[in-house]
N, C-alpha and C positions, 0 to 999 in steps of 0.2 A: 504494500500500500504506500503510495507516494506521500512524502511529508508535506504538511501545510505550513507555509512560512508564517512566522509570527506577525509580520507586517500586514499580511492579508487578513489575519484574524482581527487585528486591531482596527483595520479599516471597516471590516464587517461589523464589529462591535459598535464603532462610531455611527455607522449607518443605522443600526438598530435603535440606538439612542435618539437619532434624529426622527425615526418613525414614531417612537414613544412621545416625542415632543410635538407631534402633529405634522411633521414635514413628510414629503413623499419622494424620497430618493429612489432612483431606478437601480435596483440591485442586479438586474438580469445581465447575464453575459452568455456568449455562445461557445464558451470553452468546455472542455471535457473535465471530468473529475467530480469527486464528491462535494468539493467546496462550491462548484458552480451549481450543482443540483440543490444544495442547501440555500444558496443565494436566490435561486428562482422560486423555491418553496416559500422562503421568507417574503419575497416580493408579492407572491400570490396571496399569502396570509394577510399582509399589510393592506392589500387592495380590498379584501373581503371585510376586514375590520373597519376600513374607512367607509365602505358602503353601508355597513350596519350602523355606524355612527351617524351617517347622514339620514338613514331611515329613522333612527330614534329621534333625531332632531325634528324631522318632519312630523312624526307622531306626537311629539311633545307640543309642537306648535298647533297641530290639529286639535289636540286635547284642550289646550288653552282656549282656542276659538270655540270649541264645543261648550266648555264650561261657561264662557261669556254669553253664548247664545241661550243656554239653559237658564242662567241667572236673569237674563232679560225677559225670557218667555214667562218665567214665574213671577217676576217682580211686577210686570204690568198689570195682570189681573188682581194680584194681591193689593197693590196700591189703590186700584179702583174700588175694591171692596172695603178697604179701610176708610176711604172718603165717604162711601155710602153709609157705612156703619156710624160714622160721626154725624152725618146729616140726619140719620134716622132718629137720633135722640131728641131733636127739636122739630122734626117734620110733622106737619098736620096729618090727620088720619088719611086724607085722600092721597097724599103723596107717599106716606109710609108704606102703603100696599105696593106701590111701584118699586120702592127701594128694596123691599123684602123679596119681590119677584126677581129683581136683578141680582140680589145677593145669592139667591138659590142658584140662578144660572151661573154666576161666577164661581161658586163653590164646586158645582158639577164640572165646569170647564177646567178649573185648576186641578182638581183631583184626577181628571182624565189626562191632563197634560203630564202630570208627574208620573202617572202609571205608564203612559206611552213612552216617555223619555227613558224610564228604567228598562222597558222591554226593547227599545231600540238599541240601548247600550249592550244588552245581553246578546242581541243578534249580531251586532258589529264585533263583539269580542270572540265570536265563533263558538260560544259555549252552548248553543241551542242544538239539540238532537231531535229532529222531527220523527214522530212515530205515526206513520200513515196507516189508515184503515178505511173501510168502506162506510159511507154515511150518506143519507139522502139530503138533497138540497133543503128540504123542509126542516129536518132536524138541525142542520147547520144554521139555518136562519133563526130557528127558535133559540139556539144557544147564543147567537150573535145579538139578538134583540133584548136579552135579559138585562144587560147593563144600560140599555137606552130608554127604559120605560119612563124614568123621571124626566129626561130631556124631551121625549116625545109628548108626555103629558103637559109639560109646561107650555109647549107650542101648539097643543091640540092637534097633533098630526097622527096619521094612521099609516101603517105599512101593510100593503095588500099584495097578494099574488095575482099576476096576470094570467088568467086561465086561457088555455088554448093558444099559448104563445109559442112561436118558434118550433121547428121540427124536433120531435122527440118521440122515442118509441114508448114512452110511458103514458099513462092515462092523464097525468097532470104534471106540470113543470116541477112542482115540489117533490115529486117522486123520483126525479133524476138522481141517479146514484153517482157519487163522487168518491175519489180515492185520495185522501189527504189526511193531515194531522188535524183532528177535530178541534182541539183547543186553540192552536195557533191560527188555523184558518178562520175559526169563528172570530178571533181577535181582528183579523184582517177585514172580514166582512162587517164587523161592528164599526170599524173606522170608516169604511165606505158608506155605510148607512148613516152614520153620524154626519159625515160630510154632506150627504144629500139633505139631511134635516136642517143643517145650518144654512143651506142655500135654497131652501124652499120656504114659502110664506107660511104663516100660522094657519092651522085648520086645513092643511093640504094633504095630499096622498102621495106617498113614496111607493113606487111599484117595483116588485121583485119578479124576476122570471128566471128560468133555467132550461137547459136543454143540452143537446149534443149534436155534433157534426162529425165528418170524417177525421177532423184534426184533433178535436178536444171536446170535453164537457165543460159547461160553464154555468155561472150564476151572474145575473145582471141586476143592477140597481139603477132605477131611473128617478131623478128628482123632479120637482115641479118648479124649478127656478128659472132664471133668465138665460141660462147657458154659461159658457166659459169664454171670456175674452180671448181672442186668438193669441195675443201677446203673452197670455198666461199659460198656454198649453205646454210650451217647451219645459218650463220649470215646475210643472205640476207635481212631479214626484221627487223633487229635490228637497232635502231636509232643510227646514227653516227658510224655505223659499217664499213663504208668505201665502201659500195656499192659492185659492182661486180669486181672491180679491185684495191682494196686498196686505194680508194679515188682519183684515178688519174683523173677520169671524174666526177663521181657522188659525192655527199656530204653525203651519208648515211642518207638521210632524206626523199626522194621521195617515195621509196618503203615502209618504215614503215608508212608513212602518208597514202598511198593507203590502206595498210592492216588495219590500224585503222579505216578507213572509212567503208570498207567492213564489218569488224567484228562488227562495231557499228550497222550494219543493218542485223545482223545474216547471213552474207555472208562470203566468204573466197577467197583467191588467191592461186592458185597452179602454180608450175613452171615445165616445161618439158625442159630438156637440150638435144639438138639434136646433140650432139657429133661433135662439130666443125662446125655445120651448123646453129648456132644461138640458141636462146632460145624462148620458147613460154610461156607467162604469161596468165593464164586464170582467169578471174574474175567470181566468181560463186555466183548466187543468188538463195538461197534455197526456 
């Protein structure tokens, strides 16, 4: 085995110290021998360490942005509710009822937002393991509607199935059989129905349908709103993107959460804008 000169080891040691200090010396050479192999391996390791460090820095910055977004999203409704609570102490009876109504809505929205943020964080961390099974569209909708009863009652809204809609081999659309994780998919459908409620007038009807085609089985939610502005379509499923109306009602988290759940199960969500007659969100199960 050939001897390695002391000067070469000293230069290699100095280069390693430079790497530790954050510099990026090029240790590679095209010579033969064990020392050249060691230099090339150290250079490769240094490159990987630098890349990992850059990734950690990006993740840290993204986490800081996320925490700032979460703080803003929670602070806004809480501040509004504190103001209404202060006004409620001296408000006349005819105005007190309105404040109480808005406080109830604010509490529901804030609790919903906190829950959605926690679930989105769990999905993004990769810690969710989906457990798919067979379930009817009707059973999925029943599970999805349970957390929404207070919100729907406040606005006097109804959720109804559209009978005889779209091609399906079943007797009714709610009998369409889906293969998905019941709990997580119900969460996704809940967020889609909630979005429909927020963008539909009081005492309106939100329509559900389901069916199958050669590509997929699906469940759709049609609201009774004014539709989605074209400029909002591209960022509809971006987190904290402001939802459908610049964050006037939604918080920019429900739709991205629903999309993350569907795509985590090899599914998708499409949107049809009905030109002033509302919007239809379709959850697709391939």
